[in-house]
N, C-alpha and C positions, 0 to 999 in steps of 0.2 A: 504494500500500500504506500501511497505517497506520504512522505514525512515533511512536516513543516519545520523549518530550521530558522531560529533567530540568530543572526550573526551579531554577536556582542563581543567580537574579538578585535575591538577598535585598536588600531596601532599606527594610523597615518600621522606622521609628524604634524604638529599644529592643531590637532583635532581632539576635542574632549566632549563632543556633543552627546554621544551615546551614553557615556558614563554619567554625565549630568542628568540625563533623563532617567537612567536607572536609579540614581541616588534620590531623585525627587519623587518619582512615581513609577515604581516597577509594575504596578497593577495595570497601568495603561498598556504597557508592552505585552504583558501576559494575556490580557483581554484581546488585544489585537491578534496575537498568535492563535488564540482559541477561535476567534471569528474566522481566521484564515483556514483553520483546521476544519471547521464546520462547512465552509464553502467547498473545500477539497474532499469532503467526506473522509477525512484522515483521522486516525485514532492515535497519532504519535506526533509529539512536539519535542524538539530538542533545542536547548539554548547553549550555543557554543561560546564559551567565555574564557579569557585568559586566567590561569590559576593565580596570577599576580594581582588580580583585581579583588583584593580581599574585602573591601568595603561593599562593592557591588554584589559580590557573591553572598555576603551575609544578608544584604537586603533582599536579594532574590530568594534565598533559602526561606526566609521568614514569609515572603509574599506567596511563594508556592504552597507552603504549608497552610496559609490562611485561605487561599482560593480553593484548595482541596477541601478544607473543612467547611467552606461555604457552599460546596457542591457545584463549583464552576466546571470541573473537569468532565463530568458525565461520561466516564469511560475512556477519556483521553489519557494516554501515558505521557506525562509532562516531566522532563528531567533536564538538569544541567549537565553539561559535559565540559570538564576543565581541559584547557589546552596550553601549549607553550607560549612564550612571549615573542616568538618569531613574527616578523612583519607579514610573512606569507600566510599565516594562520587566518588573516582577514580576507584572503582570496576565497571566493565562495566554493570553488572546487577543492582547494587545499583544506578548507574548513571541513568538508565532507570526509576527506582522507583522515583527518584527526578524529572525527566522530566515529570512524571505523577502526581507530586504534593505531593508525600509521602516521608517518611524518608529514608535515605540512607541505607536500610537493603538489603543485597544481596539476590537474588532469587535463587531458585533451577534450574529453567529453563534458559538455555543460550539464548542470544539474537537471534540466528538463529532459535529458536523454538518459542519464544514469544517476540515480539517487543513492540512498543508503541501503547496504546489504549487510545484515548482521554476520553472515557467514562468508563474506567476500574477503579473500586473502590476497587479491591481486594488488600490486603496487600501482601508483599513478602512472609510472612509466610503461607499464605493461598493458595498459588499456588503450585500444585503438578507437578512433572516432566511430560512433554508431552510424548505421546507414541513414540516408536522408529521411526515410520514412519513420525513423525512430527504432526502438527495440522493445523487447518484452520486459525489460528491466523497469521497475517502478521509478518514476522521477522524484525529485525533491523540490520543494518550494523554499527558496532561500531569500530572506529579506533582512535588512538591517533594523536596528532598534528604532531609529527615527521613523521609518516607514510604518512599522507595525504599531507604533505609538499613536499614529493618526487613524488607523483602520477602524477602531471601535467607534470613535467620534463621527467619522464619515458614515459608517453604517447606521448610527443612531440619528444623525442630523441631515444626512443626504449630501450628495456631491455639490448641489447649489450652495449650500452653507460653506463648504470648503473653498469654493471659487469666489466667495465674496472678497477675498484678499488675493493679491498676486496679479498675474497677467493671464490673458487667454491661453497662451501656450505653456506658461509655467505658473499654474495656479497655486494658491495656498501660501503657506509660510515655510521658512527654512531655519534650522537652528545652526548658528554660526559660532565659531571659536575665533577669537582674535588674541594674538600674543606678539611678542617681539618688542620692537622699539616704540611701544606705545606707553601711555601713562599708566595703564593697567592692563591686565589680561583677564579675559572673561568669556562667558558663553551667553548667548541671547537669541531669542526667536524674533525674526523680522519677516515682514511680508516679502514674498518674491517680487522682484522688480525694484527693491531698494538698491541704491547704488553702493558700490564697494566703499566709497569715501564715507557715506553715511554710516555704514556698518562699523567702520574703523572709529568714527567719532562717537557713535552711540555705545558700543561695547567696549572699545579700547580707550575712550576719552581722547582720541587723537594722538598725534605724534608727541614724543617727549619734548620738553621745552626747548625752544630755539633750534630745533632740527626740522629737516624736510624729508618726507618719505621719498625713497629712491626706487625700491622695487618691493613687490609683495609676492610671497610664495604661497600658492594655494596647495598646501601639502607638498608631496613629492609627485603628485599625479598629473600635474599640469605645467605648462610653460610659465616662465617668469612673467609677472605682470608689471609693466613699467608705470611710473607715476602719471604718465600722460593719459592713461585710460582708467583712472580711479573713479571717474563718473559713470562707468559702465554699469547698467542695471544687472543685478544678480539674478539672471535667468540663464537657463541652459543655452538658449539661442544666442543671447547677447554676449555671454562670456566666450562662447565658441567663436563668434564673429570678431571678438577683440583679440583673438589669437591664443586664448588660454582655455580654461574650463572651470566649472563650478566645483566638481569633485565632492568632497565631504564638507565643504564650506569651512575649512580650517585655514585661516589666513595668518601667515607669519610676516610681520611688517619689518622692513629694514630701512634705516634712514641713510642720510648722506655720509655717514661715517663708515659705512660698510661697502666694500668692493663687491659688485655683483659676481665677479669671478669666484670669490670666496663662498658665496651662497651656492653657486652651481657646483663647486668642488665639494661642499658639504653634502649636497644631495647625491652627487655621484658616489661618494664614499658610502653613504648610507645604503643606497640601492645595490651597489656592487657587493657589499658585505651580505645583505639580506637575500641576494639571488641564490636559489637553491642549486643551480648548475645543471639541471636536467637538460637545458638548452645551452650548449657550450658557448655560443657567441654572447649570450646574455652575461655569463660570468666573466669570460676572458676579455671581451671587448669592453664590458662595463668596468672592470678593474683598470683597463688601459685608459679609459676616459677619465676615471678618477685620478689616476697617476698623472696624466697630462695636465689636468686642471690644478692639481695640488702642486705640481712643479712650478706653475706660474705664480704661486703665492710665496715662493722663496724670496728672501731678501735680494739675492742676486739670481734671478730666474734665468734658465737657459733660454736660448732663442726658441720661440714657440713654433712648433710644427703644426700649423693649422690644417694643412692637408692631411696629416696623419690623424688629427683629431676628427676631421670630417669623415675620413674613411671609416674610422671606428663607429661613428654615429650612424653611418649608412649600413653597417653590417650587424650592429648589436641586436637588432630585432629579427635576424634570420632564424626561422624555425621556432619563434617564441610561442609558447602555449599559454602564457598569461600576459598581463599588461605591464609587468615590471620593466622589461626591456624597452618598451615604447616610452615609458616614463624617463628612462635614462636618455634616450635619444631626444625627446622633446625638450627637456630642461637644458641640456648642453647646446642643442641647436638654437634655442631661443636666446641663449647668452651671446652666441656669435652673431645672430641677426640683430638683436637689440643694441648690443655694444660691440660693433665690429672692430673698433680700435682699442678695446679694453686691454689694459696692461697693468702690471703690478708695480706700484711705487712704494718707497719705504714709508710713506705716510698712509698708505691704504691699510685696511683692517686685515688681521690674520685670518686663520681658518675659522669657519663658522660651524658650530655644532648643530647637526641635524639629528634629532632623536625624537622618539615618541614622548608624549607628556605622561609622566607617571602620576602626577597629582596637580591640582590647581587650588591653591590656598591663599586667601586674603588678597586676591587680585594679582597673584604671581604664579607662574607655572614652574613646576619642578620637572626637569627633564630626566629621562631614564639614564642613570649613570652607567648601567651595564653596556649601553650602546658605544660608549667611548672606548671600550677595550674588546669588543666582540671582534673575532677574527673572521675572514672570509670563509673559513671552513665551519663556521658557527661554534667554534670552541672559544674558550676564554683563556687559552694558553698564552705563554709569552710570545710565541710565534705561531703563524698558521702552518699547517701541514702541507699546504699547496694543493690539496685535493678538494674537490667540490663537496658540499654537504650531501648531494645525491650519491656520489661515489662512496663517501664514508659511511653514510647511514643506510643506504639501500632500502631493504625491506625490514629493517629493524623497527620494532614497535616504538611509538612515541613515548617518551618518558618525561614526566613533568617533574622538574626540580628547580631549585633556586641556583642560578649560575654563581652567586656569591660564594657558595660552599666550595666551588672548584677553583677559586682564584688563588693566585700565588701570594696575595697580600695577607699578612698576619692578622689574626683576629685579636680583638682587644681582650685584655685580661680584666679581672674584676677591679672596680674603681678603688676598693678599700685596700688592695695590695699594691697600689701604685699604677697598675694597668700599663698599657702601652699607649702613649699619646699618639696623635695622628702624625707620626714621624714623617710620613711621605709628604704631607702638606708642608711641614716645617722644612723638609728638604727642598720642596719646590720653591719656597720663598728664598732659601739659601741660593739656589741655582739662579734665580732671577736677580738676586743681589749681586752675584758674581758676574752676570751678564752686564749689569749696569756699571759695575766697577771696570769691566773690560771696555765698555763704551766710553767711560770717563778717561781712561788711560789712553785710548786710541783716538779720542775726540770724534768718535763715530757712533751715533746712537742706533744705527741700523741693526747692529747685532742684537740689541735688546728689544726692539720694537715688536717682533713677532711673538716673543714669549709674553711680553706685557699684555698685548691686546688679547691673546688667547686666554691668558690667566683671568683677565677682567671679564671676558665673555663667559667663561665657565663658572666663575664665582657668582656672577649675576644670575645665571640660569639654574644653578644647582644649590650653591651654598646659602645665598641670602633667602631664597624661598624656604629652604629647609629650616633656617633659624626662625623665620616668621611662623612656620607651622608649629614648632615645638616650644618656642621661647616666650610666648605670651607677649605682654607689653614690652618687656626688656628686649625680646627678640626683634620686635618691630623697630624699637629705637636704634638698636645696633645696626639693623639692615638699612634703615634710612640714612644713618651716618655713613655707613660703608658705601652706599650708592653715591653719596655726595663726594666721598673720597675718590671713587672711581672717576667721576666727572673731572675732578681736579687733576687726577693722574693723566687722563687722556688729553686734557688741555695742555699739560706740561709736555707730554710726548709730542703733540702736534707743533708746539712752539719751538721745539728743538730745531726743526727744519727751516725756521724763519731766519731772515737776515739779522745780524746783530751779534750780541755777545754769546757765542755758541757755548763757551765753557760755562758761563753763568747759567744758561738754560739747561745744560746737562746737570749741573748741580741742583737746580730746581726739580728736575726730573727725579734725581736720586732721593731728594727729600720727600717728594710726593709718593714715590714707590714705598719707601720705608714707613711712611704714615699709613698708607693703604695696608701694608702687611701687618702692622701693629694692630689695626682694628680687626683684620681677619683673625688674628690670634685671639682677640676677645670673643669673637663669634665662636671660634672652635672650642674655647673653654666652656661656653654655655652649652654647646652641643655635646661635649663630653659628659656633661652632667645630666642631659635630658634624653639622649638616644640610647636604645638598647644595643647590644653587641653587633647584631646583624646589620642594623642601620648604620652604625659607625663604620663597620668594615666596608659597606657599600659606598658610603660617602667618601671615605678615605681613598678607596680604589679608583672611583670615577674621577675625582679631582686630581689625584696624583698622576693617573695615566694621562690626563689631558695636558697638564703642565709639563710632564716629562716629555711627551711627544713634541710639544712646542719647543722646549729647550734643545732637544736633539736636532731639530730642523735648523737651528741657528748656530750649532757648533761648527 
């Protein structure tokens, strides 16, 4: 029989809409799934959700128990299935693979041609495309959380009610996530047809003070959106005509301090790591695109071989069975088209972290620190094996675990026996201090710029939101002060390249960096007292890996 599947495996960078809906009203999602099951004459509903979504799982567990008690199920078998944190778990066919106990490798066959089989042991790679007329295998109906949250209300109030908002072609509302270089991060529901600029103003409160929006990233699924088209209505048609797409309506905003090449490089790294490698060009060409874009971010970049980059963009989608390779091509190609003369200068920003949002607290996003150290073979080892996940994992059953347990970073001891401080963060500060000293002695700030900008980027995205989350009022005050120090540090860094007293400006940079580091240390002391061992290890590993990678690039 047909299975109704709720795709709650949200993992698109910049998106938090599904988890916001599950946190506020899981009953709407479950009711929508049950309405869909009734329409399909299905007696089975599955909710595929990442095992790391602890808060959402707790809420769904309670809600499922309550609707069962209330008699909603009426013979329907409704269950949650926990899955891995892999990006591809959100692909509808990879989701079905996980629901059958296998790794999140996308299938060739779409869900309406091949659904769930409890006794099916075939891997995704072994399944050929079904005949045009379909097959005897039962299909699956897969929809995401937002879609199913609308179903029950539309069934109750009618399609005309839903069409009161939006446009003729894109009716209703859409739930958007806004983060990045905005005054706040958040999730909000707007009418379809609202402009992207309006959404950034309403949900994100606009660009940070004194800055101008440069580009917007609609997750990793669409081309870069330049500031010139911010007044585009958020409809599927208008966003397509503007050269991008609406996707999951997760918008990461970058201002004029960020090099668009750094954004594209961050996307390329994320997608090349998350590629499963079933389609060889997706993995190898994707890694090559990431490497070429990353190379252009070095302080002294090699001459850019744009022909080589274009060749990889042209072949990365060959034989692709899911959309990930197309995303690689679209983002990289849009960079070359929108910024054909783009080049890296010492005043440009360093690498940009692209990762899924692990939480959204107090108007700040917390990015997934595991992404910073995940290898292209999906391990968390010090180095990648060089093999693709498809080759390594093959037909092995999916195993849900916490990657932190496999890390090379030491766990914290108990606080009362002295414990282990976040030594790797302290080491990162020491390395950056050494780079500044080298810049002072050589009268050349370029050697420190990459490390400083990446360090600021990562602390803004991970460290400060974490201290706001657990530190209460004291955490908010420390984070506010630290963000002010960040701005002073970046101003001092920008000033070094100006005409005038270069030595004096380098000294100002050194003072600003040490002031920034001192406040970070206060934040870390508060986190030491508030975080449990697993959270401490995760935070230490993510921050340390990011600053270590940055320092190595400038050596």
